[in-house]
Backbone as a ProteinNet text record, in pm:
[ID]
protein_1_A
[PRIMARY]
MEPRVQYMELSKSQQKAVDQLRATGGALHRWPGGYWTTEQMPASMSKRVPDWYVGTSTVSALEKVGAISPVTPRSDWARQHFRLVEIAGK
[TERTIARY]
20650.8	20593.1	20697.2	20659.8	20747.8	20769.8	20897.5	20922.8	20855.8	20798.2	20730.3	20825.4	20942.5	21040	21146.9	21171.4	21272.8	21395.2	21511	21634.6	21660.2	21643	21674.6	21578.6	21467.2	21372.5	21405	21501.2	21540.7	21639.8	21645.6	21744.4	21883.5	21987.1	22124.9	22150.9	22102.2	22124.3	22047.3	21929	21852.8	21923.3	21978.7	22052	22174.4	22247.1	22364	22323.1	22211.2	22161.6	22124.3	22055.8	22017.6	22143.1	22242.8	22367.5	22432.8	22437.8	22498.2	22417.8	22286.5	22201.8	22215.6	22223.1	22241.7	22375	22477.4	22611.6	22625.8	22535.1	22551.7	22433.4	22351.9	22245.7	22107.4	22092.8	21961.2	21894.6	21962.5	21901.8	21952.2	21861	21891.9	21838.4	21920.8	21873.6	21925.8	21866.3	21896.6	21992.8	22100.5	22196.8	22156.3	22204.6	22181.5	22233.3	22159.8	22196.6	22128.1	22049.6	21973.7	22045.2	22153.5	22226.9	22163.9	22123.2	22067.3	22178.9	22205.8	22317.8	22287	22383.6	22368.3	22429.4	22390.9	22441.6	22590.7	22641.6	22782.2	22874.3	22820	22900.5	22981.5	23114.3	23195.4	23180.5	23213.7	23205.6	23345.2	23355.1	23478.3	23480	23568.4	23569.2	23596.6	23674.4	23703.4	23579.5	23491.4	23370.9	23247.4	23254.4	23141.8	23017.9	23044.3	22937.1	22973.7	22876	22909.5	22987.2	23071.5	23150.1	23060.4	22946.1	22846.5	22711.4	22640.8	22504.1	22424.7	22293.7	22202.2	22109.2	22062.7	21977.1	21833.1	21763.3	21624.1	21536.4	21563.8	21480.9	21494.9	21614.5	21634	21563.7	21572.5	21503	21352.7	21298.6	21155.2	21115.2	21198	21168.4	21172.9	21271.1	21279.1	21158.5	21112.6	20992.8	20869.9	20860.8	20745	20730.2	20842.4	20835	20829.4	20846	20836.8	20967.6	21080.9	21211.7	21255	21206.4	21232.3	21099.4	21095.1	20973.1	21010.8	20926.5	20958.4	20951.6	21041.6	21044.6	20989.2	21006.9	20958.8	20847.2	20767	20657.5	20707.4	20636.1	20671.2	20674.2	20594.6	20589	20719.1	20798.4	20924.7	21040.1	21035.7	21130.7	21275.8	21305.4	21442.6	21500.9	21415.5	21462.3	21417.3	21381.6	21327.1	21428	21380.1	21459.2	21379.9	21451.8	21390.3	21462.4	21393.2	21450.3	21430.8	21535.9	21529.5	21433.3	21350	21262.2	21321.5	21263.1	21316.2	21301.4	21410.9	21414.8	21464.2	21395.1	21433.2	21546.4	21640.1	21748.9	21877.3	21983.1	22120.1	22142.3
10275.6	10221.9	10227.1	10278.2	10292.4	10156.2	10119.5	9993	9994.6	9880.6	9876.6	9838.7	9788.9	9749.2	9857.6	9902.8	10003.6	9935.3	9956.9	9893.5	9915.6	10038	10070.3	10005.3	9953.8	9886.1	9737.3	9687.8	9547.7	9529.1	9408.4	9377.8	9375.3	9376	9373.5	9248.1	9133.1	9010.4	9014.2	9074.3	9089.5	9186.8	9296	9391.9	9326.8	9245	9175.6	9082.5	9013.8	8923.8	9004	9115.9	9201.1	9254.2	9296.9	9346.3	9237.9	9116.1	9005.2	8974.5	8973.7	8946.4	9055.2	9179.4	9289.7	9275.6	9230.7	9219.3	9099.5	9003.6	8879.2	8847.2	8943.3	8920.2	8896.4	8885.3	8880.5	8745.2	8637.1	8504.5	8433	8374.8	8301.8	8161.1	8061.4	7923	7839.2	7725.2	7638.1	7528	7516.3	7407.1	7290.9	7170.8	7057.7	7091.3	7049.8	7079.5	7203.7	7271.1	7387.3	7519.3	7526.8	7652.3	7734.3	7855.3	7947.3	8038.7	8038.3	8114.7	8160.9	8228.8	8275.2	8173.1	8179.2	8084.2	8101.5	8222.4	8249	8218.1	8181.6	8165.1	8035.7	8046.3	7924.5	7850	7724.8	7643	7618.2	7616.4	7575.5	7423.4	7366.4	7220.7	7149.7	7210.2	7145.4	7137.1	7236.7	7238.4	7193	7193	7157.7	7242.3	7367.6	7466.3	7587.1	7665.2	7786	7884.1	7964.8	8065.1	8169	8196.4	8286	8217.4	8221.9	8169.4	8239.8	8225.7	8287.8	8178.7	8195.3	8095.1	8100	7990.9	7978.5	8084.1	8118.2	8218.6	8355.4	8389.5	8515.8	8513.3	8401	8385.9	8401.8	8335.7	8346	8489.2	8557.8	8696.6	8788.5	8767.7	8848.5	8825.7	8701.7	8672.7	8738.4	8731.9	8786.7	8937.6	9010.3	9155.5	9194.7	9099.1	9126.9	9165	9137.5	9170.4	9069.4	8946.6	8843.8	8779.5	8725.5	8657.1	8519.7	8418.7	8284.3	8274.7	8195.9	8169.4	8029.6	7941.1	7803.5	7781	7676.7	7651	7628.7	7682.6	7668.9	7522.2	7439.1	7297.3	7224.3	7279.8	7218	7284	7278.1	7348.8	7313.9	7187.8	7146.1	7214.1	7255.9	7322.3	7468.2	7521	7656.7	7759.8	7854.4	7968.2	8094.4	8200.6	8330.2	8433.6	8541.9	8653.5	8779.6	8861.9	8989.4	9083	9153.3	9253.9	9391.8	9494.5	9629.6	9676.7	9727.3	9775	9918.9	10005.5	10145.4	10165.2	10248.2	10282.1	10208.6	10258.6	10208.6	10136.8
13602	13724.1	13836.4	13948	14064.1	14130.4	14158.9	14229.5	14366.4	14404	14533.7	14646.7	14613.9	14714.5	14725.8	14847.5	14874.4	14935.6	14877	14921.3	15069.9	15115.8	15255.8	15355.1	15308.4	15396.9	15413.2	15337.4	15347.5	15462.3	15516.4	15620.4	15556.6	15639.1	15588.4	15504.2	15548.5	15470.6	15338.7	15339.4	15215.6	15121.2	15175.3	15093.6	15029.7	15106.3	15051.5	14938.7	14955.1	14850.5	14725.7	14743.2	14630.4	14560.3	14636.5	14577.3	14491.2	14542.4	14468.5	14342.2	14353.9	14238	14132.1	14174.9	14080	14005.8	14076.3	14017.8	13923.8	13934.3	13857.5	13766.5	13735.9	13639	13694.4	13824.7	13885.5	13898.7	13860.3	13870.9	13996.4	14068.8	14192.3	14176.3	14203.2	14191.8	14306.7	14323.7	14437.7	14395.8	14469.5	14451.2	14540.2	14510.5	14601.2	14740.9	14839.2	14977	15030.6	14946.3	14991.5	14981.4	14905.8	14889.6	14777	14807.9	14707.6	14660.8	14530.9	14477.2	14335.5	14274.8	14137.3	14042.3	13918	13819.5	13794.4	13808.5	13781.4	13899.6	14013.2	14133.2	14126.1	14136.7	14138.2	14270.8	14267.5	14388.5	14443.8	14574	14639.3	14638.4	14563.6	14548.4	14680.8	14767.4	14894.8	14984.1	14973.1	15056.3	14980.3	14847.5	14761.7	14787.6	14813.5	14829.4	14744.5	14702.9	14627.8	14713.4	14650	14723.8	14789.9	14730.3	14789.4	14783.9	14893.9	14894.4	15002.3	14992.3	15087.9	15139.3	15260.7	15322.9	15274	15295.3	15253.8	15320	15445	15512.6	15445.7	15399.3	15328.9	15193.8	15123.5	14995.4	15016	15117.2	15146	15180	15258.5	15296.4	15174.2	15085.9	14964.6	14873.8	14867.4	14788.2	14851.2	14982.7	15053.4	15032.1	15032.1	15013.3	14866.1	14776.8	14634.3	14568.2	14633.4	14576.4	14470.8	14481.4	14381.1	14343.9	14225.2	14183.1	14128.4	14153.2	14105.9	13953.9	13898.6	13755.6	13728.6	13824.2	13813.1	13914.5	13896	13990.5	14132.9	14228.1	14370.6	14412.6	14349.4	14385.7	14352.2	14262.6	14222.5	14297.4	14429.7	14516.8	14484.3	14451.2	14425.2	14301	14210	14088.3	14082.6	14195.2	14202	14153.8	14077.1	14031.9	14060.4	14095.4	14118.3	14033.8	14007.5	13932.9	14014.7	14023.9	14094.1	14021.4	14096.9	14037.4	14061.6	14004.6	14019.4	14163.7	14217.4	14356.3	14355.7	14425.5	14432.6	14532.8	14498	14589.6	14559.6	14615.4	14599.9	14471.7
[MASK]
++++++++++++++++++++++++++++++++++++++++++++++++++++++++++++++++++++++++++++++++++++++++++

């Protein structure tokens, strides 16, 4: 089955998120405070935020185009997890 999402059609911030997800296993989850990051991402203890994270608008855009799919119910936003789907290109 041909992937419906083309890498080059994503915005630069979406491409960076896809690159990070590809490099770390494809799972995206929400940290307290609204930070969307990967499970393997360490946190900067001084800032108490993950070293890499993506904003909610980018997560929503990736879901809208079909680049990620929810793993948990949408109603449970605080524990929401997404999984990267197959993307053509790069």
